[in-house]
VMD Tcl script that draws the C-alpha trace (Angstrom):
set ca {
  {-0.45 14.69 -5.69}
  {-3.66 15.55 -7.26}
  {-4.53 13.44 -10.08}
  {-6.87 15.13 -12.52}
  {-6.48 12.90 -15.42}
  {-9.00 10.27 -15.15}
  {-7.26 7.59 -17.30}
  {-4.04 7.78 -15.22}
  {-6.52 7.26 -12.11}
  {-7.64 4.12 -13.34}
  {-4.20 2.98 -14.44}
  {-2.83 3.93 -11.24}
  {-5.71 1.49 -9.72}
  {-4.87 -1.11 -12.01}
  {-1.18 -1.12 -11.02}
  {-2.06 -1.23 -7.46}
  {-4.36 -4.15 -8.04}
  {-1.72 -5.98 -9.92}
  {0.43 -5.58 -6.81}
  {-2.12 -7.27 -4.45}
  {-3.18 -9.86 -7.22}
  {0.60 -11.01 -7.44}
  {1.16 -11.17 -3.57}
  {-1.93 -13.58 -3.46}
  {-0.17 -15.86 -5.80}
  {-2.20 -14.71 -8.70}
  {-5.98 -14.69 -8.11}
  {-6.97 -12.81 -11.72}
  {-3.30 -12.82 -13.16}
  {-5.09 -10.88 -16.33}
  {-3.04 -11.42 -19.28}
  {-0.04 -12.56 -17.07}
  {0.92 -15.16 -19.36}
  {2.09 -12.72 -21.66}
  {2.74 -9.65 -19.46}
  {3.90 -11.08 -15.94}
  {3.13 -8.24 -13.61}
  {6.65 -8.23 -12.50}
  {7.73 -7.36 -15.84}
  {6.60 -3.89 -15.70}
  {4.27 -2.85 -12.84}
  {6.77 -1.12 -10.69}
  {8.31 0.88 -13.57}
  {4.70 1.88 -14.56}
  {4.11 3.59 -11.25}
  {7.29 6.01 -11.95}
  {5.74 6.43 -15.35}
  {2.68 7.53 -13.78}
  {4.59 9.69 -11.49}
  {6.45 11.01 -14.46}
  {2.91 11.75 -16.23}
  {1.90 14.01 -13.38}
  {5.56 15.70 -12.68}
  {5.90 19.40 -13.39}
  {9.26 20.10 -12.23}
  {11.16 22.87 -14.33}
  {13.55 25.59 -14.16}
  {11.17 27.57 -11.98}
  {10.91 24.66 -9.28}
  {11.96 25.73 -5.86}
  {13.94 22.70 -4.97}
  {13.89 23.33 -1.30}
  {9.97 23.48 -1.19}
  {9.61 20.78 -3.80}
  {11.86 18.56 -1.56}
  {10.04 19.20 1.70}
  {6.68 18.52 -0.15}
  {7.56 15.17 -1.35}
  {9.08 14.17 1.98}
  {5.73 15.03 3.55}
  {3.89 13.01 0.84}
  {6.15 10.08 0.61}
  {9.16 9.77 2.75}
  {7.42 10.70 6.24}
  {4.22 8.80 5.73}
  {6.57 5.79 4.96}
  {8.42 6.20 8.07}
  {5.45 6.39 10.09}
  {3.80 3.34 8.25}
  {7.05 1.49 8.82}
  {6.94 2.20 12.87}
  {3.18 1.01 12.61}
  {3.98 -2.27 10.50}
  {6.92 -3.13 13.11}
  {4.72 -2.85 15.97}
  {1.76 -4.58 14.04}
  {4.06 -7.39 13.19}
  {5.24 -7.86 16.74}
  {1.55 -8.04 18.07}
  {0.77 -10.59 15.36}
  {3.79 -12.62 16.26}
  {2.71 -12.54 19.74}
  {-0.79 -13.75 18.87}
  {0.15 -16.42 16.47}
  {2.78 -18.10 18.69}
  {0.71 -17.58 22.02}
  {3.55 -16.10 23.57}
  {4.95 -12.46 24.42}
  {7.93 -12.18 22.12}
  {11.21 -9.91 22.70}
  {10.48 -6.49 20.76}
  {14.26 -6.22 19.84}
  {14.15 -2.49 19.67}
  {17.66 -2.13 18.70}
  {17.10 -4.49 15.87}
  {14.11 -2.59 14.55}
  {16.04 0.62 15.07}
  {18.57 -0.42 12.72}
  {16.16 -1.85 10.23}
  {14.73 1.62 9.87}
  {18.45 2.33 8.17}
  {17.34 0.38 5.33}
  {15.16 3.39 4.18}
  {18.74 4.73 2.73}
  {19.38 1.28 1.03}
  {16.93 -1.61 -0.10}
  {13.85 0.14 1.55}
  {12.80 -3.13 3.22}
  {12.31 -2.46 6.78}
  {10.06 -5.80 7.58}
  {8.78 -8.72 5.75}
  {5.15 -7.55 6.31}
  {5.55 -4.48 4.79}
  {8.17 -5.35 2.02}
  {6.56 -3.67 -0.93}
  {7.07 -0.33 0.76}
  {10.80 -0.31 -0.50}
  {9.20 1.58 -3.52}
  {8.51 4.77 -1.51}
  {11.94 5.98 -0.61}
  {13.24 5.10 -4.40}
  {10.44 6.91 -5.81}
  {11.34 9.88 -3.60}
  {14.84 9.70 -4.69}
  {14.09 9.52 -8.30}
  {11.82 12.68 -8.20}
  {14.36 14.75 -5.93}
  {17.10 13.62 -8.66}
  {15.10 14.18 -11.77}
  {13.88 17.78 -10.44}
  {17.64 18.80 -10.00}
  {19.06 17.37 -13.05}
  {16.18 19.30 -15.00}
  {16.65 22.39 -13.11}
  {20.37 22.66 -13.67}
  {20.17 21.75 -17.34}
  {16.79 23.61 -17.89}
  {17.86 26.07 -20.65}
  {18.93 23.03 -23.05}
  {16.47 20.49 -21.63}
  {14.88 18.19 -24.50}
  {13.15 15.04 -23.10}
  {13.76 13.06 -26.28}
  {17.51 13.58 -26.01}
  {17.33 13.43 -22.04}
  {15.96 9.77 -22.57}
  {19.20 8.70 -24.29}
  {21.28 8.57 -21.57}
  {18.88 7.63 -19.07}
  {18.22 4.72 -20.91}
  {22.18 3.83 -20.91}
  {22.32 4.13 -17.52}
  {19.41 2.08 -16.75}
  {21.02 -0.79 -19.00}
  {24.16 -0.36 -17.18}
  {22.45 -0.84 -13.92}
  {21.11 -4.23 -14.89}
  {24.30 -5.43 -16.43}
  {26.14 -4.26 -13.44}
  {23.44 -5.94 -11.05}
  {23.62 -9.17 -13.24}
  {27.72 -9.25 -13.04}
  {27.25 -9.28 -8.97}
  {25.77 -11.62 -6.93}
  {25.18 -9.34 -4.27}
  {25.53 -5.57 -4.53}
  {26.75 -3.26 -1.57}
  {23.89 -1.88 0.31}
  {25.26 1.89 -0.15}
  {25.09 1.32 -3.90}
  {21.32 0.20 -4.06}
  {19.27 3.67 -3.81}
  {21.63 5.33 -6.29}
  {21.44 2.36 -8.86}
  {17.44 2.25 -8.45}
  {17.30 5.81 -9.09}
  {19.26 5.15 -12.28}
  {17.16 2.30 -13.15}
  {13.94 4.20 -12.93}
  {14.73 7.57 -14.17}
  {13.86 6.92 -17.67}
  {10.45 5.61 -16.79}
  {10.08 9.25 -15.11}
  {10.90 10.78 -18.54}
  {8.61 8.62 -20.30}
  {5.79 9.49 -18.59}
  {6.46 13.01 -19.46}
  {7.06 12.27 -23.13}
  {3.69 10.31 -23.35}
  {2.11 13.29 -21.66}
  {3.69 15.92 -24.09}
  {3.99 14.21 -27.17}
  {2.52 10.45 -27.49}
  {-0.64 10.33 -25.60}
  {-2.77 12.67 -28.54}
  {-1.22 10.78 -31.22}
  {-1.94 7.25 -29.79}
  {-5.56 8.34 -29.44}
  {-5.72 8.19 -33.20}
  {-4.41 4.90 -33.25}
  {-6.17 1.64 -33.98}
  {-6.43 0.56 -30.13}
  {-7.37 -3.17 -30.95}
  {-4.57 -3.63 -33.52}
  {-2.11 -1.97 -31.34}
  {-3.01 -4.16 -28.34}
  {-2.68 -7.19 -30.86}
  {0.69 -6.18 -31.77}
  {1.95 -5.91 -28.24}
  {0.92 -9.37 -27.32}
  {2.38 -10.77 -30.44}
  {5.75 -9.01 -29.53}
  {5.80 -10.46 -25.95}
  {4.89 -13.79 -27.22}
  {7.76 -13.68 -29.43}
  {9.93 -12.40 -26.60}
  {9.01 -15.19 -24.56}
  {9.56 -17.72 -27.03}
  {13.13 -16.42 -27.69}
  {14.42 -15.88 -24.03}
  {15.75 -19.13 -22.34}
  {12.87 -19.28 -19.68}
  {9.36 -17.86 -19.97}
  {9.67 -15.96 -16.89}
  {12.87 -14.19 -18.39}
  {10.68 -11.25 -19.28}
  {9.96 -10.40 -15.89}
  {12.19 -9.34 -12.97}
  {11.93 -9.84 -9.20}
  {13.56 -8.45 -5.88}
  {13.85 -4.93 -7.19}
  {14.56 -3.70 -3.37}
  {17.81 -5.37 -4.02}
  {18.29 -5.45 -7.60}
  {18.95 -9.07 -7.58}
  {16.06 -10.68 -9.77}
  {17.33 -10.20 -13.26}
  {17.50 -13.60 -14.66}
  {17.32 -12.56 -18.47}
  {20.73 -12.98 -20.24}
  {19.97 -9.75 -21.98}
  {20.52 -6.33 -19.93}
  {17.93 -4.48 -22.15}
  {15.13 -7.16 -21.28}
  {13.67 -5.08 -18.25}
  {13.27 -2.03 -20.43}
  {11.67 -3.84 -23.35}
  {9.56 -5.65 -20.91}
  {8.69 -2.36 -18.94}
  {7.60 -0.41 -22.11}
  {5.63 -3.03 -23.60}
  {3.72 -3.74 -20.49}
  {3.17 0.00 -19.71}
  {2.22 0.68 -23.20}
  {-0.40 -2.29 -23.41}
  {-2.15 -1.35 -20.25}
  {-2.24 2.50 -21.16}
  {-4.08 1.22 -24.46}
  {-6.53 -1.15 -22.52}
  {-7.57 1.78 -20.10}
  {-7.89 3.88 -23.34}
  {-9.98 1.77 -24.89}
  {-12.24 0.47 -22.40}
  {-11.62 2.53 -19.19}
  {-14.05 5.39 -19.52}
  {-17.09 3.45 -17.69}
  {-14.69 3.49 -14.65}
  {-13.50 7.19 -14.60}
  {-16.47 8.15 -12.18}
  {-16.23 4.93 -10.32}
  {-16.00 6.18 -6.61}
  {-13.97 2.45 -5.71}
  {-11.56 2.79 -8.53}
  {-11.00 6.46 -7.31}
  {-10.75 5.19 -3.82}
  {-8.31 2.51 -4.80}
  {-6.38 5.15 -6.96}
  {-6.21 7.80 -4.21}
  {-4.97 5.10 -1.66}
  {-2.17 3.43 -3.72}
  {0.29 4.20 -0.93}
  {-1.40 2.67 1.82}
  {-2.49 -0.29 -0.23}
  {1.17 -0.85 -1.18}
  {2.18 -0.43 2.48}
  {-0.82 -2.44 4.47}
  {-2.02 -5.12 2.14}
  {0.34 -7.97 3.43}
  {-0.45 -6.79 7.03}
  {-4.26 -7.25 5.96}
  {-3.31 -10.72 4.62}
  {-1.83 -11.67 8.04}
  {-4.81 -9.82 10.22}
  {-7.11 -12.73 7.94}
  {-4.68 -15.53 8.73}
  {-5.06 -14.42 12.50}
  {-8.83 -15.19 11.89}
  {-8.34 -18.23 10.19}
  {-5.61 -19.37 12.93}
  {-8.41 -18.74 15.63}
  {-11.02 -20.82 13.58}
  {-8.39 -23.75 13.06}
  {-7.96 -23.90 16.84}
  {-11.62 -24.93 17.40}
  {-12.60 -26.37 14.00}
  {-9.75 -27.77 11.88}
  {-9.28 -26.18 8.53}
  {-8.28 -28.56 5.65}
  {-4.81 -27.88 4.96}
  {-4.15 -24.71 7.09}
  {-0.64 -24.80 7.85}
  {-0.48 -23.13 11.36}
  {3.18 -23.75 12.01}
  {4.06 -22.13 8.39}
  {1.80 -19.22 9.25}
  {3.99 -18.78 12.47}
  {7.08 -18.81 10.64}
  {6.26 -16.68 7.73}
  {4.53 -13.19 7.22}
  {3.71 -14.63 3.64}
  {1.84 -17.64 4.28}
  {-1.59 -17.93 2.34}
  {-3.90 -20.65 2.91}
  {-4.60 -22.21 -0.67}
  {-6.86 -25.19 0.08}
  {-8.50 -24.14 -3.20}
  {-6.97 -21.55 -5.42}
  {-10.30 -19.56 -5.75}
  {-9.86 -18.84 -2.12}
  {-7.36 -16.46 -3.09}
  {-9.93 -14.19 -3.62}
  {-10.87 -13.44 -0.28}
  {-7.28 -12.68 0.55}
  {-7.19 -10.07 -2.65}
  {-10.33 -8.38 -0.96}
  {-8.64 -8.09 2.38}
  {-5.57 -6.69 0.79}
  {-7.19 -4.31 -1.53}
  {-10.07 -3.02 0.39}
  {-8.75 -3.28 3.79}
  {-6.17 -0.28 3.65}
  {-9.02 1.63 1.73}
  {-11.20 0.95 4.79}
  {-8.79 1.83 7.28}
  {-7.89 5.39 5.44}
  {-11.44 6.20 5.41}
  {-11.85 5.56 8.99}
  {-8.56 7.51 9.64}
  {-9.82 10.60 7.38}
  {-13.17 10.72 9.12}
  {-12.35 9.88 12.89}
  {-8.87 11.10 13.26}
  {-7.86 13.31 10.55}
  {-10.99 15.48 10.06}
  {-11.68 15.98 13.85}
  {-8.12 17.13 14.52}
  {-8.22 19.76 11.46}
  {-11.46 20.85 12.62}
  {-9.88 21.45 16.00}
  {-6.99 23.18 14.60}
  {-9.31 25.68 12.91}
  {-11.39 26.43 16.06}
  {-8.07 27.28 17.91}
  {-6.77 29.82 15.01}
  {-7.63 33.48 15.85}
  {-10.25 35.04 13.34}
  {-8.68 37.42 10.93}
}
mol new
graphics top color blue
foreach p $ca { graphics top sphere $p radius 0.5 }
foreach p [lrange $ca 0 end-1] q [lrange $ca 1 end] { graphics top cylinder $p $q radius 0.2 }
display resetview
């Protein structure tokens, strides 16, 4: 999807930076005490998608679905296969033995595309892609069918009701049936698609006239009070969205409130101080590669761990737990907390660099070759 709005390019870059930051166990954790990243950043990606969404009654659903498949689901499947192979290679290296590839198990794992979205632990964050694909298709279908009577403000009401129902239902069940996971996630995230559209069409211009510092202060106070009221400080957040199993707040409305407050806070932060970054090539590169950063950052953590593992064989690294690394794709060497920054750089810039190399040495030559083979008209 072409992102022409510089503010939302910065916002999407911030969102993916938060994803990487949270998976390094909080390198920066900016405002994390008030707005835990897991309390809003996944809904924020759907909100951003909604902001750029143009589906209406004139949308050709077949072409729309095909385009979304090519830009979301197909890359997800390709990257999943790459991740499975990479995980096996890393496993062979860190165990210093050729491991069985377990083809049948890995093929079955690909079926998770239509349930949790989790194919392998080395690329768990990719669960988001099939969910976003499904949300976009369902939203476009609903809007096309009801286009003659569509009102975003009114449509948001049943979307919110269904969202709250999903949270309540998930809290009432220790483990949801796999076949329900994708439909329930669609219902959970649909209101944020509509909120992105409402923000674009109604709120954005009005909020530009607001006192941004006052609004940011109010949002900080709101979440401070919410944290004080809830039984546990982290109840404002929600984990394990792939399986809808991480809702700890006693109130089913908590994820909605946390998401709205967090999204609005960071949107206002970008409105207030984001302009110096609008022309940044680094920020634009991060924003344009959010999908691949989401997909590959844990793989790059493990590549870095392989480097540390190799060094540790010749010069012992204090506190490096080789056995834990061999057992888990989520191990981080945390000898000093500041070292998380190195993981952060690997996870954020590694995928960006990989995609730059792909575009320069694979994509462009192939496109050029195809153009040469086409007859002149």
